[in-house]
C-alpha positions, -999 to 999 in steps of 0.1 A, spaced: 0 0 0 29 23 9 45 17 -26 12 25 -43 9 58 -25 45 67 -35 38 58 -71 6 79 -70 25 110 -57 52 105 -84 26 102 -112 7 133 -99 40 153 -98 49 143 -134 14 152 -147 13 185 -129 45 197 -146 39 227 -169 53 219 -204 71 247 -222 64 256 -259 79 233 -284 75 199 -300 53 172 -285 19 188 -289 -10 186 -314 -11 221 -329 1 235 -362 14 268 -375 12 274 -412 18 303 -436 31 315 -469 59 336 -481 57 361 -510 83 383 -526 73 418 -535 95 430 -564 99 464 -579 107 469 -616 110 497 -640 84 495 -668 105 498 -700 76 515 -719 68 543 -694 99 544 -672 76 542 -641 83 520 -612 58 492 -608 54 461 -586 51 424 -591 40 398 -564 52 363 -569 55 332 -547 89 322 -537 104 291 -552 113 260 -532 139 265 -506 131 298 -487 140 291 -451 114 299 -424 125 296 -388 106 291 -355 117 300 -319 98 283 -291 95 316 -273 84 352 -280 121 363 -276 136 374 -309 171 372 -295 171 334 -292 186 311 -317 160 292 -338 147 259 -326 136 245 -360 133 255 -397 113 246 -427 120 252 -464 90 265 -483 74 244 -510 69 255 -547 40 277 -536 60 295 -508 41 275 -481 56 263 -447 42 242 -418 54 236 -383 36 206 -367 33 189 -333 35 221 -313 24 225 -276 6 255 -262 27 286 -257 43 316 -274 62 312 -306 82 335 -330 82 327 -367 106 346 -390 123 346 -424 148 368 -440 143 396 -466 169 402 -492 179 438 -500 206 456 -520 219 490 -509 248 508 -526 259 475 -544 259 456 -511 235 427 -507 223 419 -472 195 401 -454 174 411 -424 148 392 -404 110 397 -405 93 384 -374 57 372 -367 44 362 -332 19 334 -325 3 323 -292 -11 289 -292 -38 287 -266 -54 254 -273 -45 219 -284 -55 204 -318 -56 239 -334 -41 253 -366 -28 288 -368 -25 305 -402 0 333 -399 -6 364 -420 16 360 -451 52 372 -451 55 398 -479 91 404 -484 102 435 -504 132 430 -526 147 464 -532 162 470 -566 197 484 -568 
C-alpha cells in the first residue's frame, strides 16, 4: 500500500509539470511567403510592382518563445508555392521569421522579418498572415 501511495505521488507530480512551448503537442502553425519585387516599366519608365510566390527553398524559422534574440529551434523550407508548416506544437508563445533580401549601394544583405503566435489550445491550426518580403532594386 505504501508503494502504491508513493507511485501515485510521483505520477501526480509528473502530470502536474507545466510543459514549455515546443514539440510534443498537437497544434500546427502554417503560412506562406511572397516576394514583392519592384521593376521599372520599359515602356513608361515608371516603377511598378510584381508579387510572386517564392520558389522551393526559402527558409522559415521558428523560436519556441516570443524572444527574438534566441537562436531558432527549427526551420522549414518553403514548397513550390511558398508554403511552410510547423507541426506537433504545444501550447505557448512562438516567434516565426524569415529573411528579406535587399541591395543598398551594391551591397547585398538580409534582415529578419518576425511574426508572433500564441497557441492557446490543443489540436488547433494557426495560419499566420503572409510574409510579404520586399526585394529592393539596386
